[in-house]
C-alpha positions in Angstrom: 0.0 0.0 0.0 1.5 3.3 -1.1 2.0 6.0 1.5 1.3 9.6 0.7 4.2 11.8 1.8 3.2 14.3 4.5 3.5 17.9 3.3 3.8 21.1 5.2 1.1 23.7 4.7 2.1 26.4 2.2 1.8 29.9 3.5 0.2 32.4 1.2 2.5 34.9 -0.4 3.1 37.9 1.7 1.6 36.6 4.9 4.8 35.1 6.4 6.3 37.3 9.0 10.0 38.1 8.3 12.5 36.9 10.8 14.7 39.4 12.4 17.8 37.8 10.9 16.3 38.1 7.4 16.0 41.9 7.5 18.7 43.5 5.4 19.6 47.0 6.6 21.3 49.6 4.3 23.5 52.3 5.8 21.9 55.7 5.8 24.3 58.3 4.3 25.3 60.9 6.8 23.9 64.4 6.1 26.5 66.8 4.9 27.9 69.0 7.6 27.2 72.6 7.4 30.3 74.5 8.5 30.0 78.2 9.4 32.1 80.5 7.3 31.7 78.6 4.0 35.4 77.7 4.0 36.4 75.4 1.2 38.5 72.3 1.9 39.7 69.0 0.4 40.1 65.9 2.5 43.0 65.0 0.2 44.8 68.3 -0.1 47.8 66.6 -1.7 45.8 66.3 -4.9 45.3 70.0 -5.0 49.1 70.4 -4.7 49.6 68.0 -7.6 47.0 69.9 -9.7 48.6 73.3 -9.1 52.1 71.9 -9.9 50.7 70.2 -13.0 48.9 73.2 -14.5 52.2 75.1 -14.3 53.9 72.6 -16.6 50.9 71.7 -18.8 49.8 73.8 -21.8 46.8 76.0 -20.9 43.6 74.1 -21.9 40.4 75.6 -23.4 38.5 74.1 -20.5 39.9 72.8 -17.2 37.7 69.8 -16.6 37.9 66.2 -15.4 39.0 65.0 -18.8 42.0 67.4 -18.8 42.9 66.3 -15.2 42.7 62.6 -16.1 44.5 62.6 -19.4 46.9 65.5 -19.0 47.6 65.9 -15.3 47.1 62.2 -14.7 44.8 62.8 -11.7 41.7 60.7 -11.2 39.1 59.9 -8.7 36.8 62.0 -6.5 39.6 64.0 -4.9 40.8 65.1 -8.4 37.3 66.2 -9.4 36.8 68.1 -6.2 39.8 70.3 -7.0 37.9 72.0 -9.8 35.4 73.8 -7.5 38.3 74.9 -5.4 40.0 76.4 -8.4 36.8 78.2 -9.2 36.6 79.6 -5.7 40.2 80.8 -6.2 39.0 82.5 -9.5 41.6 80.5 -11.4 38.7 79.1 -13.5 35.5 80.7 -14.7 32.2 79.1 -13.9 32.4 77.1 -17.1 35.9 75.8 -16.4 37.7 78.3 -18.7 41.1 79.3 -17.3 41.2 83.0 -16.2 44.0 85.6 -16.4 44.8 84.7 -12.8 45.4 81.1 -14.0 47.8 82.4 -16.6 49.7 84.5 -14.0 50.1 81.6 -11.7 51.8 79.6 -14.5 54.6 82.3 -14.7 57.4 82.3 -12.2 57.2 86.0 -11.6 53.4 86.2 -11.3 52.9 83.0 -9.2 53.2 84.4 -5.7 50.8 87.3 -6.3 48.4 85.0 -8.2 48.5 82.5 -5.3 47.7 85.3 -2.8 44.8 86.6 -4.9 43.4 83.1 -5.2 43.8 82.5 -1.4 41.9 85.7 -0.7 39.1 84.9 -3.1 38.7 81.3 -1.7 39.0 82.2 2.0 37.7 85.7 2.5 36.5 85.1 6.1 40.0 84.2 7.1 41.4 87.4 5.7 38.8 89.4 7.5 40.4 88.2 10.7 43.9 88.9 9.5 45.0 90.9 6.4 48.3 88.9 6.5 46.7 85.5 7.0 49.0 84.0 4.4 52.0 84.6 6.6 50.6 83.8 10.1 51.9 81.0 12.2 50.1 77.6 12.1 48.8 78.2 15.6 47.3 81.5 14.6 45.7 79.9 11.5 44.3 77.2 13.7 42.7 79.7 16.1 41.2 81.7 13.2 39.6 78.6 11.7 38.3 77.6 15.2 36.8 81.1 15.6 35.0 81.1 12.2 33.8 77.5 12.2 33.3 76.7 15.9 35.1 73.4 15.4 37.6 71.7 17.6 41.2 72.1 16.4 41.5 68.3 15.9 38.2 68.0 13.9 38.8 66.4 10.6 37.1 69.2 8.7 39.0 71.9 10.5 42.3 70.1 9.7 41.3 69.7 6.1 40.5 73.5 5.9 44.0 74.3 7.2 45.7 71.8 4.9 43.9 73.2 1.9 44.8 76.8 2.9 48.4 75.8 3.4 48.7 74.1 0.0 48.0 77.4 -1.7 50.0 79.6 0.6 53.1 77.3 0.0 53.5 79.2 -3.3 53.8 82.6 -1.4 57.3 83.4 -0.2 57.7 84.4 3.4 57.8 88.2 3.8 56.5 88.9 0.4 55.7 92.6 0.0 52.0 92.9 -0.8 51.8 96.7 -0.7 51.8 97.0 -4.5 49.2 94.4 -5.1 46.3 96.5 -4.0 47.6 99.5 -5.9 47.9 97.6 -9.2 44.5 96.1 -9.0 43.0 93.9 -11.7 43.4 94.3 -15.4 39.9 95.7 -15.8 40.6 98.3 -13.0 43.8 99.4 -14.8 42.1 99.9 -18.1 39.1 101.5 -16.6 41.2 103.9 -14.7 42.0 105.7 -18.0 38.3 106.4 -18.8 37.9 109.7 -16.9 40.9 111.1 -18.8 39.4 110.0 -22.1 36.2 111.9 -21.3 38.1 115.1 -20.5 40.3 114.9 -23.5 37.5 114.4 -26.1 34.9 116.8 -24.5 34.4 119.5 -27.1 32.5 121.7 -24.6 35.4 121.8 -22.1 35.9 125.5 -21.1 39.7 125.3 -21.6 39.3 124.1 -25.1 36.8 126.9 -26.0 39.5 129.4 -25.0 42.0 127.7 -27.3 44.1 126.1 -24.6 45.7 122.7 -25.1 46.1 120.0 -22.5 48.8 117.4 -22.3 48.1 114.2 -20.5 50.8 111.9 -19.0 49.3 108.5 -18.5 51.2 105.8 -16.7 49.9 102.3 -17.4 51.1 99.4 -15.3 50.9 96.2 -17.4 49.9 93.0 -15.5 52.3 90.1 -15.1 50.9 87.7 -17.7 52.0 85.4 -20.4 48.5 85.5 -22.1 48.8 87.4 -25.4 45.1 87.9 -25.5 45.2 90.0 -22.3 48.1 92.2 -23.7 46.4 92.6 -27.1 43.2 93.7 -25.4 45.0 96.3 -23.4 46.9 97.8 -26.4 43.8 97.6 -28.6 41.9 99.7 -26.0 44.8 102.2 -25.9 44.8 102.5 -29.7 41.0 102.9 -30.0 40.7 105.4 -27.1 43.9 107.2 -26.6 46.0 107.1 -29.8 43.5 109.0 -32.0 
């Protein structure tokens, strides 16, 4: 006589209670920390150093992007991509990744210190509000400034990353560099624009001195920026030709 095997009852789909050991938990990503002062930083600041050293040697690209970093500078990964926003904060790159005149100045040996200082001031304005000479302060003073701005402990990973990023850029600034002339020279646009009031006086036909037949002689001193970019120099001389040499 054949025996019918005994079967266990089949539970309907979806009615079986999951066991505690069957539950698969996924890690919840930590929320990004909001640091007061909006100070930029890289957790791998050494990559920023390699990028800055690399752009000095490499030809100036039409766009400084991850493709340029990977294939020309040989820098890959998240740390490499994170340097691009830093360079934009430093105003070495425009919003679309186009290298700026400051980028060009940094590539030259004579213009590198002043370009690095300008970039540092643009990226870390809150630090320079605390000290005009923040680029030359001792490490302990920089630590205190970062603590004051951010409210973080000195050994906090973010605070340490901020200081490391700051120090990478200021390593291109010689100790004791005279910065008194930097503010006087200003930007290229400021230098060209500074001649505009003179242009208006020279070409104004209703000027009272010209109605009396008097002639005026202008001595204009133009300080050319330290740059290897021919486009910048051509733009300056073209402006002089169109507005002054007529």
